[in-house]
C-alpha positions in Angstrom: 33.7 29.6 -8.3 30.4 29.2 -10.1 27.7 27.2 -8.4 26.5 24.2 -10.3 23.0 23.1 -10.2 22.2 19.4 -10.1 19.5 18.0 -12.5 16.6 16.4 -10.7 16.8 12.6 -10.7 14.0 10.6 -12.2 12.0 8.4 -9.9 13.2 4.8 -9.5 10.6 3.3 -11.7 11.7 5.5 -14.6 15.4 5.1 -14.1 15.4 1.3 -14.7 14.1 1.6 -18.2 16.4 0.5 -21.0 18.9 3.1 -22.0 18.6 5.1 -18.8 21.3 5.2 -16.1 20.6 3.4 -12.9 20.2 5.8 -10.0 20.2 3.2 -7.2 22.3 0.1 -6.4 20.6 -3.1 -7.3 22.7 -5.4 -5.1 20.3 -6.7 -2.5 20.1 -10.0 -0.9 16.9 -12.0 -1.0 16.4 -11.5 2.8 16.8 -7.7 2.4 14.3 -7.7 -0.5 11.8 -9.7 1.6 12.3 -7.3 4.5 11.6 -4.3 2.3 8.5 -5.9 0.8 7.1 -6.8 4.2 7.8 -3.4 5.6 6.0 -1.9 2.5 2.8 -3.9 3.0 2.8 -3.9 6.9 0.6 -0.8 7.1 -1.9 -2.3 4.7 -2.0 -5.6 6.7 -2.5 -3.7 10.0 -5.2 -1.4 8.7 -7.0 -4.2 6.8 -7.2 -6.6 9.6 -8.1 -3.9 12.2 -10.9 -2.8 9.9 -12.2 -6.4 9.7 -12.0 -6.9 13.5 -13.6 -3.5 14.1 -16.4 -4.5 11.7 -17.2 -7.5 13.9 -17.9 -5.2 16.9 -21.3 -4.3 15.3 -22.1 -8.0 14.8 -21.6 -10.3 11.9 -24.0 -9.9 9.0 -25.6 -12.8 7.2 -23.8 -13.7 4.0 -20.7 -11.8 4.9 -17.4 -13.7 4.7 -15.3 -14.7 7.7 -13.3 -12.0 9.5 -10.0 -13.3 8.1 -11.3 -13.3 4.5 -12.4 -9.7 5.1 -9.0 -8.8 6.5 -7.2 -10.4 3.5 -9.4 -8.5 1.0 -8.9 -5.2 2.9 -5.2 -5.8 3.1 -5.0 -6.5 -0.7 -7.0 -3.3 -1.5 -4.8 -1.3 0.9 -1.6 -2.7 -0.6 -2.9 -1.7 -4.1 -3.5 1.8 -2.7 0.0 2.0 -1.3 1.4 0.8 -4.6 -0.6 3.4 -6.5 0.8 6.1 -4.1 4.3 4.8 -4.8 3.8 4.9 -8.6 2.1 8.3 -8.7 4.2 10.1 -6.1 7.5 8.5 -6.9 8.3 7.5 -3.3 7.0 5.5 -0.4 5.5 6.8 2.8 3.7 9.9 1.7 0.7 11.1 3.6 -1.5 11.0 0.5 -0.7 7.3 0.1 -1.6 6.6 3.7 -4.8 8.6 3.4 -5.7 6.6 0.3 -4.9 3.4 2.3 -7.4 4.4 5.0 -10.1 5.4 2.5 -9.6 2.3 0.4 -9.6 -0.1 3.4 -12.7 1.6 4.9 -14.6 1.4 1.7 -13.5 -2.2 1.1 -14.7 -3.2 4.6 -18.0 -1.5 4.0 -18.5 -3.4 0.8 -17.3 -6.7 2.1 -19.4 -6.6 5.2 -22.4 -5.5 3.1 -22.8 -2.3 5.0 -25.5 -1.0 2.6 -27.9 -3.6 3.8 -29.0 -2.3 7.2 
């Protein structure tokens, strides 16, 4: 019996384009969708707020925003880095996306806390 090879599937963001077959089930409750989205941004929230709190250990700088504003900005930048990793790599949870998260959050914290003004 000849062995059949399976064609590689397109990433999910390509497979939902018009005229393409869907490669995943779309039946998901609102609670399940919220759970998936929160689990996607949880690493960005954790790293962003930990960077903001760790930045306060060196003392607050004049003109820098409050720690929670810094954490929100760092988290938004980190979520954008994770989203870019998802789009470019085609899946969530790759080490390159997490490395980009750490680099982006650290750079964001340095910029928000005005680290160049020592």
